[in-house]
C-alpha positions as CSV (number, residue, x, y, z in Angstrom):
1,M,112.0,146.2,91.8
2,R,114.2,143.8,93.8
3,F,117.8,145.1,93.9
4,G,118.1,147.2,97.1
5,H,114.3,146.8,97.8
6,R,114.1,147.2,101.5
7,A,111.2,147.0,104.0
8,A,111.5,150.0,106.2
9,A,111.4,149.6,110.0
10,G,109.2,151.4,112.4
11,F,105.7,150.8,111.1
12,A,102.8,151.1,113.4
13,T,101.6,147.9,115.1
14,L,98.4,146.6,113.5
15,L,97.5,143.8,115.8
16,L,98.3,143.4,119.5
17,P,99.7,140.0,120.6
18,L,96.9,137.4,120.6
19,A,97.4,136.3,124.2
20,G,96.0,137.1,127.5
21,L,92.5,137.8,128.8
22,V,91.1,141.2,128.1
23,G,88.8,142.7,130.7
24,L,85.2,143.0,129.6
25,A,83.3,146.3,129.4
26,D,82.3,147.5,132.9
27,S,78.8,146.7,134.0
28,A,77.5,150.3,133.7
29,H,78.7,150.6,130.2
30,A,77.3,147.2,129.2
31,A,73.9,148.1,130.8
32,A,73.7,151.4,129.0
33,E,74.6,150.0,125.5
34,A,73.9,146.3,125.5
35,T,70.5,146.6,123.8
36,S,71.6,149.3,121.3
37,A,74.1,147.4,119.3
38,T,74.2,144.3,117.1
39,A,77.1,142.4,115.5
40,T,77.2,140.2,112.5
41,Y,79.9,137.9,111.2
42,T,80.8,137.1,107.6
43,K,83.5,134.8,106.2
44,T,84.8,137.0,103.3
45,Q,87.4,134.6,101.9
46,D,88.6,131.0,102.2
47,W,91.9,129.8,100.7
48,G,92.0,126.3,102.1
49,S,94.8,126.8,104.7
50,G,93.1,129.9,106.1
51,F,90.2,132.3,105.8
52,G,89.3,135.9,106.0
53,G,86.5,137.1,108.4
54,Q,84.7,140.4,109.1
55,W,82.6,141.6,112.0
56,T,80.2,144.5,111.6
57,I,79.0,146.3,114.7
58,K,75.9,148.4,114.2
59,N,74.3,151.0,116.5
60,T,70.6,150.2,116.5
61,G,69.8,152.7,119.3
62,T,69.0,156.4,119.4
63,T,72.2,157.6,121.1
64,A,75.8,157.5,120.0
65,I,78.1,154.6,121.1
66,S,81.5,155.8,122.4
67,S,83.3,152.4,122.4
68,W,82.6,148.8,121.9
69,T,83.9,145.4,122.9
70,L,83.0,142.2,121.0
71,E,83.4,138.7,122.3
72,W,82.9,135.3,120.7
73,D,84.1,131.7,121.0
74,F,85.9,129.7,118.3
75,P,86.4,125.9,118.3
76,S,89.9,124.9,119.5
77,D,91.2,124.4,116.0
78,T,90.2,127.9,114.8
79,K,92.3,130.9,115.5
80,V,92.8,134.6,114.5
81,T,96.3,135.1,113.0
82,S,96.1,138.8,112.1
83,A,93.5,141.6,112.3
84,W,93.0,145.2,111.3
85,D,90.8,148.1,112.6
86,A,90.5,146.4,116.0
87,S,92.6,145.1,118.9
88,V,92.1,141.4,119.1
89,T,93.2,139.1,122.0
90,N,92.2,135.7,123.3
91,S,92.1,133.5,126.3
92,A,92.1,129.9,125.0
93,N,89.1,129.7,122.7
94,H,87.5,132.9,123.9
95,W,88.2,135.9,121.6
96,T,87.8,139.6,122.4
97,A,88.0,142.6,120.0
98,K,88.1,146.2,121.1
99,N,87.8,149.3,119.0
100,T,90.9,151.2,118.1
101,W,90.2,154.5,116.1
102,N,86.6,153.5,115.3
103,G,84.9,153.5,118.8
104,N,82.3,156.2,118.0
105,I,79.2,154.9,116.2
106,A,76.4,157.2,115.5
107,P,72.7,156.0,115.7
108,G,72.0,153.9,112.6
109,A,75.7,153.7,111.6
110,S,78.0,150.7,111.7
111,V,81.8,150.0,111.7
112,S,83.6,146.9,110.7
113,F,86.9,145.2,111.3
114,G,88.5,142.3,109.6
115,F,90.9,139.4,110.3
116,N,92.7,136.5,108.8
117,G,92.5,133.1,110.6
118,T,93.1,129.4,110.4
119,G,90.8,126.5,111.0
120,S,87.2,125.7,109.8
121,G,85.1,126.7,112.8
122,S,82.4,129.4,113.1
123,P,81.9,131.9,115.9
124,S,79.4,131.2,118.7
125,N,78.3,132.8,122.0
126,C,78.7,136.3,120.5
127,L,78.4,139.3,122.8
128,V,78.7,143.0,122.0
129,N,79.2,145.4,125.0
130,G,78.0,142.5,127.2
131,G,74.7,141.9,125.3
132,S,73.6,139.4,122.7
133,C,75.0,140.2,119.2
134,D,71.5,139.9,117.7
135,G,70.2,142.8,119.8
136,G,68.7,140.8,122.7
137,P,70.0,141.5,126.2
138,T,71.5,138.1,127.0
139,V,69.5,135.4,125.0
140,P,69.0,134.9,121.3
141,G,66.2,136.9,119.8
142,D,65.6,137.8,116.2
143,N,67.7,135.9,113.8
144,P,69.6,137.7,111.1
145,P,68.6,137.2,107.5
146,S,70.1,134.6,105.2
147,A,72.5,135.3,102.4
148,P,70.8,136.4,99.1
149,G,71.4,134.4,96.0
150,A,74.6,135.3,94.1
151,P,73.7,138.2,91.7
152,T,73.7,137.6,87.9
153,A,74.7,140.3,85.5
154,S,72.9,141.3,82.3
155,G,72.7,144.3,80.0
156,I,76.4,145.1,80.4
157,T,77.5,148.3,78.6
158,D,80.5,150.7,78.7
159,T,79.1,152.4,81.8
160,S,76.4,150.2,83.4
161,V,75.2,146.7,84.4
162,K,71.9,145.3,85.5
163,L,72.1,143.0,88.6
164,S,69.5,140.5,89.7
165,W,69.6,138.0,92.7
166,G,67.5,135.5,94.6
167,A,65.7,136.8,97.7
168,A,67.0,136.3,101.2
169,T,64.8,134.8,103.9
170,D,64.2,136.0,107.5
171,D,61.9,135.0,110.4
172,K,60.6,138.5,110.8
173,G,60.9,139.8,107.1
174,I,63.4,141.4,104.8
175,K,63.6,145.2,104.8
176,N,66.1,145.9,102.0
177,Y,69.3,144.9,100.3
178,D,72.7,146.5,100.1
179,V,74.5,146.2,96.7
180,L,78.2,146.1,97.1
181,R,80.7,146.9,94.3
182,D,84.2,145.7,95.1
183,G,83.2,145.4,98.7
184,K,81.7,148.8,99.1
185,T,78.0,149.6,99.3
186,V,76.8,151.6,96.2
187,A,73.1,151.3,96.7
188,T,70.3,150.1,99.1
189,V,67.1,148.8,97.4
190,T,63.9,147.1,98.4
191,T,63.7,144.9,95.2
192,T,65.9,142.1,94.0
193,S,67.5,143.9,91.1
194,Y,69.5,147.0,90.6
195,T,71.2,148.8,87.6
196,D,74.6,150.2,88.5
197,S,75.6,153.1,86.3
198,G,78.5,155.6,86.0
199,L,81.0,152.8,85.6
200,T,84.3,153.1,83.6
201,A,84.5,151.4,80.2
202,G,86.8,148.3,79.9
203,T,87.0,147.8,83.7
204,D,86.6,144.8,86.0
205,Y,84.1,145.0,88.9
206,S,82.9,142.5,91.5
207,Y,79.4,142.6,92.9
208,T,77.8,141.0,96.0
209,V,74.5,141.6,97.9
210,Q,73.7,141.6,101.6
211,A,70.2,141.5,103.1
212,R,68.8,143.6,106.0
213,D,65.8,142.5,108.1
214,T,63.1,144.7,109.7
215,A,65.2,144.9,112.9
216,G,68.1,146.4,111.0
217,Q,70.3,143.3,111.2
218,T,72.4,142.4,108.2
219,G,73.0,138.9,107.1
220,P,76.0,137.3,105.3
221,V,77.2,138.5,102.0
222,S,76.1,136.6,98.9
223,G,78.4,135.0,96.4
224,S,80.0,137.3,93.9
225,V,79.7,138.0,90.2
226,A,82.5,139.4,88.1
227,V,81.7,142.1,85.5
228,H,83.9,143.5,82.8
229,T,82.3,146.6,81.2
230,T,82.6,146.9,77.4
231,G,84.7,149.4,75.5
232,G,87.6,151.2,77.2
233,T,91.3,151.4,76.5
234,T,92.7,148.9,78.9
235,T,93.8,145.4,77.7
236,P,92.5,142.5,79.8
237,P,94.7,139.4,80.5
238,P,95.0,136.9,77.7
239,P,91.8,135.0,77.0
240,G,91.3,131.8,79.0
241,G,94.2,132.4,81.4
242,K,95.9,134.5,84.1
243,V,98.9,136.7,83.6
244,R,102.2,134.8,84.0
245,M,104.9,137.4,83.8
246,G,108.6,137.3,84.5
247,Y,111.3,140.0,84.8
248,F,114.3,139.9,82.5
249,T,117.2,142.2,83.6
250,D,119.5,143.9,81.2
251,W,122.5,143.2,83.5
252,G,121.8,139.5,83.6
253,I,123.7,139.0,80.4
254,Y,127.0,139.9,82.1
255,A,128.2,138.0,85.2
256,R,125.1,135.8,85.3
257,N,125.4,134.9,81.6
258,Y,121.6,134.6,81.4
259,N,120.4,135.5,77.9
260,V,117.0,135.7,76.3
261,K,117.8,132.3,74.7
262,N,117.8,130.8,78.2
263,I,114.1,131.5,78.5
264,V,113.6,129.2,75.6
265,T,116.1,126.4,76.6
266,S,114.7,126.3,80.1
267,G,111.2,125.6,78.7
268,S,109.9,128.7,80.3
269,A,108.9,130.5,77.1
270,S,105.9,128.3,76.5
271,K,104.7,128.8,80.1
272,I,104.6,132.6,80.3
273,T,102.4,135.3,78.9
274,H,104.5,138.5,79.5
275,I,108.0,139.7,80.1
276,N,109.0,142.9,81.9
277,Y,112.3,144.2,80.6
278,A,114.2,145.9,83.4
279,F,115.1,148.7,83.6
280,G,114.9,151.9,81.7
281,N,116.1,155.0,83.5
282,V,114.0,158.0,84.6
283,T,116.0,161.2,84.6
284,G,115.4,164.8,83.8
285,G,111.7,164.2,83.9
286,K,111.9,161.7,81.0
287,C,112.3,158.0,80.2
288,A,115.8,157.1,79.1
289,I,117.8,154.1,78.0
290,G,119.2,152.1,81.0
291,D,122.2,150.3,79.4
292,S,122.7,151.0,75.7
293,Y,125.2,148.2,75.2
294,A,123.1,145.5,76.7
295,D,119.8,146.9,75.3
296,Y,120.6,147.3,71.6
297,D,124.4,147.1,70.8
298,K,125.9,143.8,72.1
299,A,126.5,141.3,69.4
300,F,125.3,137.8,70.4
301,T,127.1,134.8,69.1
302,A,125.1,132.0,67.4
303,D,125.1,129.8,70.4
304,N,123.7,132.6,72.6
305,S,121.1,133.7,70.1
306,V,117.4,132.7,70.1
307,S,117.5,132.3,66.3
308,G,120.8,130.4,66.4
309,V,122.3,133.0,64.0
310,A,125.1,135.3,65.1
311,D,124.7,139.1,65.0
312,T,126.6,141.0,62.4
313,W,128.5,144.3,62.9
314,D,126.2,146.2,60.5
315,Q,122.7,144.9,61.4
316,P,120.2,147.6,62.4
317,L,119.4,146.2,65.9
318,R,121.4,144.0,68.2
319,G,121.5,143.4,71.9
320,N,118.7,142.2,74.1
321,F,116.1,144.1,72.1
322,N,116.8,142.1,69.0
323,Q,116.8,138.9,71.1
324,L,113.4,139.7,72.4
325,R,112.3,140.3,68.9
326,E,113.5,136.9,67.9
327,L,111.8,135.4,71.0
328,K,108.5,136.9,70.0
329,A,108.9,135.5,66.5
330,K,109.1,132.0,67.9
331,Y,106.4,132.7,70.6
332,P,104.0,135.3,69.3
333,N,101.8,134.9,72.3
334,I,104.4,136.6,74.6
335,K,104.0,140.3,75.2
336,V,107.0,142.3,76.2
337,I,106.7,145.4,78.5
338,Y,109.5,148.0,79.0
339,S,109.8,148.7,82.7
340,F,111.2,152.0,83.9
341,G,112.6,153.0,87.4
342,G,113.3,150.3,89.9
343,W,115.0,150.9,93.3
344,T,118.0,152.7,91.9
345,W,116.3,155.0,89.4
346,S,113.0,155.8,91.2
347,G,114.4,159.1,92.4
348,G,113.7,160.4,88.9
349,F,109.9,160.1,89.2
350,A,109.6,163.2,91.4
351,E,110.7,165.4,88.4
352,A,108.5,163.4,86.0
353,A,105.5,163.9,88.3
354,K,105.8,167.7,87.8
355,N,104.8,167.4,84.1
356,P,103.1,164.0,83.6
357,A,102.2,164.7,79.9
358,A,105.7,165.5,79.0
359,F,107.0,162.4,80.8
360,A,104.4,160.2,79.0
361,Q,105.5,161.7,75.6
362,S,109.1,161.0,76.3
363,C,108.4,157.4,77.3
364,Y,106.2,156.8,74.3
365,D,108.9,158.2,72.0
366,L,111.5,155.9,73.5
367,V,109.3,152.7,73.6
368,H,108.3,153.4,70.0
369,D,111.7,154.2,68.6
370,P,111.6,153.0,65.0
371,R,114.6,150.7,65.6
372,W,112.6,148.5,68.1
373,S,109.0,149.7,67.8
374,D,107.8,146.1,67.2
375,V,109.5,144.7,70.3
376,F,107.5,146.3,73.1
377,D,103.8,146.0,73.8
378,G,103.5,148.6,76.5
379,I,105.1,150.3,79.5
380,D,105.6,149.4,83.2
381,I,106.3,152.0,85.9
382,D,108.3,150.8,88.9
383,W,108.2,153.8,91.3
384,E,109.7,153.0,94.7
385,Y,107.8,154.7,96.2
386,P,105.3,157.5,95.4
387,N,104.8,159.9,98.3
388,A,107.0,157.7,100.5
389,C,110.6,156.6,101.0
390,G,112.7,154.0,99.2
391,L,116.3,154.6,98.2
392,T,115.2,158.3,98.2
393,C,112.1,159.9,99.7
394,D,109.4,161.4,97.6
395,S,106.9,164.1,98.6
396,S,105.0,164.5,95.3
397,G,101.7,164.0,97.1
398,P,99.1,161.2,97.1
399,A,97.7,162.2,93.6
400,A,101.1,162.2,91.8
401,F,101.0,158.5,90.9
402,K,97.4,158.7,89.6
403,N,98.2,161.7,87.5
404,L,101.3,160.0,86.0
405,M,99.4,156.8,85.2
406,S,96.5,158.8,83.7
407,A,99.0,160.6,81.4
408,L,100.6,157.3,80.3
409,R,97.2,155.7,79.6
410,A,96.2,158.8,77.5
411,K,99.4,158.5,75.5
412,F,99.7,154.7,75.1
413,G,96.0,154.1,74.4
414,K,95.2,150.4,74.2
415,E,98.8,149.3,74.8
416,L,99.6,147.7,78.1
417,V,100.2,150.1,81.0
418,T,101.2,148.4,84.3
419,A,103.0,149.3,87.5
420,A,105.1,147.6,90.2
421,V,103.8,148.6,93.6
422,T,104.6,148.3,97.3
423,A,103.3,145.4,99.4
424,D,103.5,147.3,102.7
425,G,100.1,146.4,104.2
426,S,100.9,147.9,107.6
427,A,98.7,150.6,109.2
428,G,99.8,154.0,107.9
429,G,102.2,152.3,105.5
430,K,103.1,152.9,101.9
431,I,99.9,151.6,100.4
432,E,98.0,154.3,102.3
433,A,100.4,157.1,101.1
434,T,99.2,156.9,97.5
435,D,95.9,156.9,95.6
436,Y,96.4,153.4,94.1
437,A,92.7,152.9,93.8
438,G,92.3,156.1,91.7
439,A,95.2,155.1,89.5
440,S,93.9,151.6,89.0
441,Q,91.4,152.7,86.4
442,Y,94.4,153.5,84.1
443,V,96.4,150.4,84.5
444,D,96.0,146.8,83.2
445,W,97.4,145.5,86.5
446,Y,99.7,146.1,89.5
447,N,102.7,143.9,90.2
448,V,102.5,143.8,94.0
449,M,106.0,143.2,95.2
450,T,105.1,140.6,97.9
451,Y,108.7,139.8,98.8
452,D,111.6,141.4,100.7
453,F,109.5,142.0,103.7
454,F,112.4,140.8,105.9
455,G,116.1,140.4,105.4
456,A,119.6,140.8,106.7
457,W,119.5,144.6,106.5
458,D,118.3,143.9,110.0
459,A,121.8,142.3,110.6
460,K,121.0,140.9,114.1
461,G,117.7,139.4,113.0
462,P,115.2,138.1,114.0
463,T,115.3,135.6,111.2
464,A,112.1,135.7,109.2
465,P,110.7,134.6,105.8
466,H,111.2,137.3,103.3
467,S,108.0,136.5,101.5
468,P,105.3,135.4,104.0
469,L,101.9,134.7,102.5
470,T,100.1,135.2,105.9
471,S,101.0,136.3,109.3
472,Y,102.3,134.0,112.0
473,N,103.1,134.1,115.7
474,G,106.2,136.1,116.2
475,I,106.2,138.0,112.9
476,P,108.6,141.0,113.3
477,K,106.2,143.5,111.8
478,D,102.4,143.3,111.5
479,G,101.1,144.0,108.0
480,F,104.2,142.7,106.2
481,T,102.5,139.8,104.5
482,T,101.0,139.1,101.0
483,A,97.5,138.6,102.5
484,D,97.6,141.9,104.3
485,A,98.9,143.8,101.2
486,M,96.2,142.4,99.0
487,A,93.5,143.0,101.5
488,K,94.7,146.6,101.9
489,F,94.6,147.2,98.1
490,K,91.1,145.7,97.8
491,A,89.8,147.6,100.7
492,Q,91.1,150.8,99.1
493,G,89.1,149.9,96.0
494,V,91.6,148.2,93.6
495,P,89.9,145.3,91.8
496,A,91.3,141.9,92.7
497,S,91.7,141.1,89.0
498,K,94.2,143.9,88.7
499,L,96.4,142.6,91.4
500,L,99.3,140.2,90.6
501,I,101.1,138.2,93.4
502,G,104.9,138.4,93.3
503,I,107.3,135.6,93.8
504,G,111.1,136.0,94.4
505,F,113.3,133.4,92.6
506,Y,115.9,133.9,95.3
507,G,116.4,133.6,99.1
508,R,117.4,136.0,101.8
509,G,119.6,134.9,104.6
510,W,121.6,135.5,107.8
511,T,124.7,134.0,109.3
512,G,125.6,133.3,112.9
513,V,122.3,131.6,113.5
514,T,121.9,128.7,115.9
515,Q,118.1,128.3,115.8
516,D,116.2,126.3,113.2
517,A,112.9,128.0,113.5
518,P,112.2,131.6,112.5
519,G,112.9,134.2,115.2
520,G,116.5,133.5,115.9
521,T,119.3,136.0,116.4
522,A,122.1,136.5,113.8
523,T,125.5,138.2,113.4
524,G,125.0,139.5,109.9
525,P,124.0,138.7,106.3
526,A,124.9,135.3,104.9
527,A,127.4,135.2,102.0
528,G,125.9,135.4,98.5
529,T,127.3,135.0,95.0
530,Y,126.6,138.6,93.9
531,E,125.5,140.3,97.1
532,Q,125.6,139.6,100.8
533,G,122.3,138.3,102.3
534,I,120.8,137.1,99.0
535,E,121.2,134.0,96.8
536,D,119.5,132.5,93.8
537,Y,117.1,129.6,94.2
538,H,119.0,127.3,91.9
539,V,122.0,127.6,94.3
540,L,120.1,127.3,97.5
541,K,118.1,124.2,96.6
542,T,121.2,122.1,96.9
543,A,123.6,124.3,99.0
544,C,121.0,124.8,101.8
545,P,118.0,122.5,101.4
546,T,114.8,123.4,103.2
547,T,114.2,122.7,106.8
548,G,110.5,123.6,107.1
549,T,107.9,126.1,106.1
550,I,106.3,129.1,107.8
551,A,103.5,131.4,106.6
552,G,103.6,129.7,103.1
553,T,107.4,130.2,102.6
554,A,110.2,127.6,103.0
555,Y,113.2,128.2,105.3
556,A,116.5,126.4,105.7
557,H,119.1,126.2,108.4
558,C,122.5,124.8,107.3
559,G,125.6,125.3,109.4
560,S,125.4,128.8,110.8
561,N,123.3,130.1,107.9
562,W,119.6,130.6,107.8
563,W,117.7,131.2,104.5
564,S,114.1,131.7,103.4
565,Y,113.0,131.1,99.8
566,D,110.1,129.8,97.7
567,T,110.2,126.3,96.3
568,P,107.9,124.6,93.7
569,A,105.7,123.4,96.5
570,T,105.3,126.8,98.2
571,I,104.8,128.5,94.9
572,K,102.0,126.1,94.0
573,S,100.3,126.8,97.4
574,K,100.6,130.6,96.8
575,M,99.1,130.2,93.3
576,A,96.2,128.3,94.8
577,W,95.7,131.2,97.3
578,A,95.9,133.7,94.4
579,N,93.2,131.7,92.5
580,S,91.0,131.8,95.6
581,Q,91.4,135.5,95.9
582,G,90.4,136.2,92.3
583,L,93.8,137.8,91.5
584,G,94.8,138.5,87.9
585,G,97.8,136.3,88.0
586,A,101.4,136.2,89.1
587,F,104.9,137.5,88.3
588,F,108.4,136.8,89.4
589,W,111.8,138.4,89.9
590,E,113.6,137.2,87.9
591,F,114.4,134.5,85.3
592,S,118.0,133.9,86.1
593,G,117.3,132.7,89.7
594,D,115.4,129.6,88.4
595,T,116.9,126.2,87.6
596,G,118.1,125.3,84.1
597,N,114.9,123.5,83.4
598,G,112.7,126.3,84.8
599,E,111.1,124.4,87.7
600,L,109.9,127.5,89.4
601,V,108.3,129.0,86.3
602,S,106.6,125.6,85.8
603,A,105.2,125.6,89.3
604,L,103.9,129.2,88.9
605,S,102.3,128.6,85.5
606,S,100.7,125.3,86.3
607,G,99.4,126.6,89.7
608,L,97.3,129.4,88.2
609,S,93.8,128.7,86.9
């Protein structure tokens, strides 16, 4: 999870610098292809402080298009901050996008690229390959259709759902409708209803509809409807609320002196729904105990015990496991999940992936040991990273993670099965190395580790927020943001409701810094209580108060030290963004970084809706 979690350098650039005028397509190219392409724009998301947009370029001609250039104007207050699947530049308010890998468009086919932006404006004066985006040579012609009404769902079964929607309008007439499931077209129909079948039981889906006119132009996407199929073995989030989950570390009871009881005394127990207990080991292809003394042997005194009663030498179960049992007795709504792996022990998953069924059996036997079988409500897998590199490199292949999660689901049945996953949203990065979409059918949710993007492992800097929500001018690596990671997962096919946003209850920092704003040089990691370059929030809030915010995360410059960390205010803004994205909730690493009165947990819990 967090200890040793590093963002590797050297990822491919996703978006070229948004500056400088890009030359337009040459006149011969424009003349040849101007009337054979259209372009339509859709605002895909809006989270208040920013938005997501998508352009779709369609070849409406009879010959293939070999490349494309799209131009449009935004009002002065509206800007593109990051993009994917296109190279986007600007000169003042005029924006230009050129194809990257997706220049070839066959007749009748289309390609899309997306971007994140700030501001409230809409594009105007659109040109594609020098011609009007609606298919006319230089002047507006046929208007695209309107958005259909948001679909409604009925007749939901284990494997199917009937969708109906209000008709779109168009000045020349509607030809048909595309039905999109989780952002991907699954059918094209001429009526205003469709029954989608072949679905997975007990699974969340999101549906939208898009109209096409007689000229082949597509209009904006409709509003969405969420569908949860009946049956199945997965466990949805608690009724009436999002997942609010925190990590409790077995080693926290030592130097940090943070015990399960502190979850109660801080007021956090009443504000969470789940706890991930970290970590169990993965060795020899099996799940194993991580720290037997902390886990089930340490005797807690009365003042450190949830129940207020001291452990005895001869009681059947002591340690953190017994404290978690006492916690659940006081707060029966809390579910506890046993998490295996983490940065240090993820090297064991390569052996486990060779025999997923045997691994799942070993984990089931350990989680359900008769001594603590009532403590845990499921299992979490923290593999850093399947088919990619963390502390060690894995070459199990893109299907290994899916196979492992499938085996765990088969063994654990209706119990919780979750996984902590990478937040590397860069082009060619870790998300693309694994079939997370295929595995998502077997998990209740993914804990997306949207922190530790930047830190003092790059000893000279540049200083940068370790948990940016969105991109910003000067970000050291494109794609290293929460928004990029979530967009990448959703584009791959992972339902938004199975994605949890991650919050670090700590900061990362450098020393030898003279510049207040991000992007400064440094001489090395700042001193920390337990590790260089890292410090708990409850220390930083007074030792180095915030100077400003960047990309949704606070930063602080005090003396020669520069830190970035989340505060109650930035956490609330991130929760608002998570709500707008339809995410399944949030989690944090980890309890001991919070204040004694749990102010970060309070901000996270109250911010979700």
